[in-house]
N, C-alpha and C positions, 0 to 999 in steps of 0.2 A: 709476607711479614712486613711490618711497618718499620724497616730499618732506614736510617738516614744514609745518604750516599757514602759517608766516611766509614760506616760500619763494614761495608763489603770487603775492602782489602784486608782489614783486620781478621775477618772471619776466614778468608781464603788462606791467609798466613797460618792461622791456627789449624785449619784442616790439613795443611801440608805437614805441620809439626807432628800431628797425631797419626798421620799415615806411617811415619817412621818410628813413632814412639807409642805403641798401643796403650790403651787405658788400662789401669788396674786400680784396685781399691786403695784409697789413701795415697794416691800418687802425688808426687811433688809437681808443682806447676811454676817453674821458674820464669815462664813467659808472661804471667800476669803482671800488670803494673803495680799491684798492691803489695805492700810489705808482708801483710798477713791475709790469707784467704782460706775459705773453706766452702765446700759444696756438700750438703747433707740431705739424705732422703728423709722426708718428713714423717713417713709412716714407721719405718724401722729404726731410724736414727743412724743408718749406715753413713759413714764418711766416705764419699766417693773420691773427692780430691781435697788436698790441703797443702798449705804453704805457711809455715810459722804459725800454725793454727792455735798453739798453746802459749804463745808469747804474750805477756801482759802489755797492754797499751791503753792510752787514752782513747775514749770511744765517742766523744762529742754527743750529738743529739740522738744517736740510736739508743742512748740511755732511756729515751722516752717510751720505748717498747715496754720496759718494766713499769714506768709510771702509768701507762695506759692500761695494762692488764690488772694492776692493783686497783685502779679506779673502777674498772668494769666488774671485778670480783667483789667490790665493796657492796654491791647491790643498791647503790645510791644514784644511779645514772639519771633518775627522774628528779633528784633533789635540786633545788635552786641555790646557787652559790652567790654570795655577795663578795665582790672583788675587793681585796684589801690593798692598802697603800704599799705593802711589802711586795705583793704580786705585780702591781703596776710599775714599780721601780726596778724590776729585773732587767738586766742588760741583754743585748743580743736580739735575735729574731723575736718578733712580737706579734700578737693579735691586736695590739693597741687598745687593750681594755682600759676602762676608766674606773677610778676609785668609786666604790659604792654601786657600781653596775651589777645587775642581777642577770645571771645566765645559768642554764642547767649544766650539771656535771657532764652529761652526755655531749652537749655542744662544746664544752671545754676539751673533751677528749678528741673530738673531731678536729678542733683547732690545733691541738697538740700534735696530732699525727699528720695532718695534711699540711699545715703551715709552720709546724715546729715552734709554736708559740712558747717562749720561756715564761711569759707572764701566766699563761694557762697552766704550765707545769707547777708553778708555785701555788696557784689557786687550788689546783687539784690536791697537792700535797697537804695544804692547810685544811681542806675539807675532809679528806680521807684519813689523814694521819693525825689530825688535831693540831699539828705544828710541823715545821720542816724537819725537826729532829725526830719526831714521832714517825713521820713518813719514811725517812731514811732508814730507821730501824726496821720498818716493814719491808723495805726493798732488800735489805741484807738477809732478813729472815726468809723471804721468798727465794732469793738466790741460793741459799743453803738448801732449801726444800727441793729445788729443781736439780741441784747437783753442780752449780756453777762454782767450782772450787777455786778458781783463779780470778775471782771477781770481787770487787768491793765498791759500794756506792756511797757517795757522800752528798749528793744533791739529786733533785728530780729531773734535771734538764741536761746535764753533761758539760756545763761551762767549765773552763779551765781555772776555777777559783779555789782549787784544792789539789794537793798532791795525791790524796788518798782515794781517787776515783778512777777505776780502771776495770778492764775486762780482757777477754781474748776472743778471737774469731770463733773458736769452738764453743765457748760459753754463751756467746750471743746467738749462736745457732741453736743451742739447747733452749735458751729463753724463747726464741721465736717458735721453735717446735712446740713448746708448752703453750704459748699464747695462741697459736693457730688452732688449737683444739677447742677454743672458745668461739662460738658463732658470732657474738657481738664484736669481738676483736677482728675476726675475719672480714666482717662487713665494713667496719670503720677503716681498717688498714687498706682494704681494696677499693675504697671510694675515690673516684676521680675528682668529685666536686661535692661541696656540702653548703647548704644555706642554713643560717642560724639567725633567730630573731635578735634584735638589738633593743634593749630596754631603755637606752638613752637617746636614740635617734629615730627618725621616721623611715629609716632604710635598714635592710637586713645585711648581715655579714654574708659574703659569698667567698668561700675558700676553695682554691684549686690545689690539688695535691702537687707537692714539689718533686715527687717520685716520677721522673720522666720515663723510666722504663714502663711504668704503669699507664701513663697518660698518652705516650706517643711512640716510644722506641721499640717496645717488644710486646707482641700481642699475647703472649702466654703468661705475662706477669699478673699475679693475683694480689700483691700487697707489698708492704715493706716500710722502711723508714730511712730517710737521708740524714746526714750529719756532717758538720764542719766546724772546727775551731782552728786557730792559728797553730796550736800545739799538736792537736790530734790529726790535722789535715782532713782529707775527705774520707768519711766512713759511710758505709752503705750496707743495709740489709734488705734483701728482696726475697719474694717467694714466687714460684712459677709452677704451672701445671700443664702437662700435655700427655695425652694417651694414658691417663690414670697414674702417671708418675708425678708425684708432688715433691718439689725440691726447695731447699733453702740455701741461699748464697749470702755470704758475709765477706766484705773486704774492709780492711783497716789500712789507712794511709795509702789510698789507691788513687793516683792522679787521673787514671783513665777508667774509673770504676764502672761506668755504664757498659763499656765494651768488655771489661773483665767479666761482668755478670752474664752478658749475652754469650760470650765465648764459652764459659763453663756450662751454661744451660744447653747450648746448641750441641756440644759434644756429648753430654750426658743423654739428652733426648735421642740422639742418633744411635748411641751404642748400648744403652741400658733400657731394660723394661722390667716392670714389676712381675715377678714370678710367684705364683702360689705354690709354696713348697710343702705346705700342710693344709689339707682341706678340713673344713668344719664338717662334723658328722661322724658316722661310725668308724671305729678303728678295727680293721680286719686283720686276719692272719696273725694273731698274737701268740698262738701256741699254748694257751692256757684255757682248758675247757670251760672253767667257771666264768671266764670273761667273754667267751665267744658270743658275738652278737649283742653284748650288753655294755660295752664301753664306747665312749665317744669324746670328741674334742668340740668344745663350744665355739671357738673362734679360729678362723683360718690364720695362717702365717704367710705373709707376703714379703718378698725381699727383692731389691733391685739387682739384676745381674746382666752381664753381657752374655752373648751366645756361648763364648768360650768358658765362662765361669760356671755355667749350669752343670758342667761335668764334675765339678768339685764340691757338690752338695751331698750331704748325707743326713738322714733323719733317724735318730735312735730312740727306741721306745723302752722306757723303764717302768716296770709294773711292780707293785707290792705283791709279795707272795700271798695267795689266799690263805686265810686262817680257818680252823675247824669251825669256829663259831659263826662264820659267814654263810654256813649252809642255810641259815635263815636270812634271806636276802635283806630283810629289814635292818640287820645289824651291819651290813656292808657300808663302809665309809663312802662319802660322796666322791672324794678324790682318791683314786687308786693308782695313780702313776703320773708320769710326765713324758712328753715328747720333746726331745731336744734337737735343734736344727744346727748343723755344722756346715760352715763354708770354709774350704781350704784348711780343714782340721781345726778350725776355731769356732767355738760356740757363738752363734749370732742371735739365738732366741730360743724360747721354749713355750710350750702350752701344757696346761694341766689336762689330765685324762680323767673323765668322770664316769661313774658307774650308773647305768640306767639306760634309758632309750631316748635318744635325741630326736628333735623335730625332724632332722634330716633322715634319721633312721626310719622314723614312722612313715615319712613320705616314700622312701625308697621301698620299704617292705609292703606298704598297703595301697600305694597309688593305683596299681592295676586293678585291685579288688574294688576300690572306691569307684573307679571309672566304669567297671562292669556293672556295678550296682546302679549307677546313675543312668546308664544306657537302658538297663532293664526297667527302671522306673519310668523312663520316657516311653518305652514300648508299651508298658501297662497302661499309662495314661492315654496313649494313642488308641489302644484297643477299646478302652472305656468310652472314648468319644465316638 
């Protein structure tokens, strides 16, 4: 791993701590430097660790994750944006855009995420929302859609120019989980460097990502966003992947945030693995004759667990009682039940149960026959020759 020398004693200390204090879901982490912290599984949304994760706080430039995903979802990434005087005059970190300069919305998003350009944030807001106020309305609508119940946005960049701009570590993890489902966001967020054409000069912009976990400190990092203001202090969102486990880490007011994130990731990657608790395909042994061999689950359910936690998992199948009129199979509804997954007696997920024959069922029941037919065909061809 590409750790700097100062990371090693910190990791060693953390390993000692967890030797005596075993990991458990939603465990408190008093040893991180951050006032608020969370580690979430990207696939299931499971909170693996948290510390003051629901406490409202200023969030600085990690606000730009919301700005970026709204720009991407606008479908206008190929549009050319003319930079306004309002955008150029924005204080703080900047791409140093010029009034009247023309640049694509896509390049503005790269500049926003890699270099944290506040001028880019305003230019994006004006293009996508029609105005700053219009874009702020969109930000809060999206927050409500995602389920960010303890968040409110009042600008597209996170500057401390209003009291009514805040979120929580948990809400920012929800936002990142949502954003990471978008391929364009994943590419931009995970880019170490980007080159953008400059309409005003004979040289190109070249932006290196400020996320040092991504560029130099931690090889499993896949993306994220940095942030800092005098009132919010250091804020950081990152994502990391190892052995099919995709994680999201958020820290707010974290003076040693790089190491906080490495520490949380290292312990989770060591102790947790994604377990397929429910397979896609036929549902067997249901005890109802009419359903036997004819019901299936479309999508598997995977959940991160430690070795000890695997013992506390239960899958419960609930099926609709067959009705008389279902004797004609064409009248049987598509969804006939639900599989619910419980960990430690708490429901952690579910999958619908469908009536019919799944692709998996077809493969399982017919593959041997198909294989035999293929062999016989080759034999016949050989004999003909």
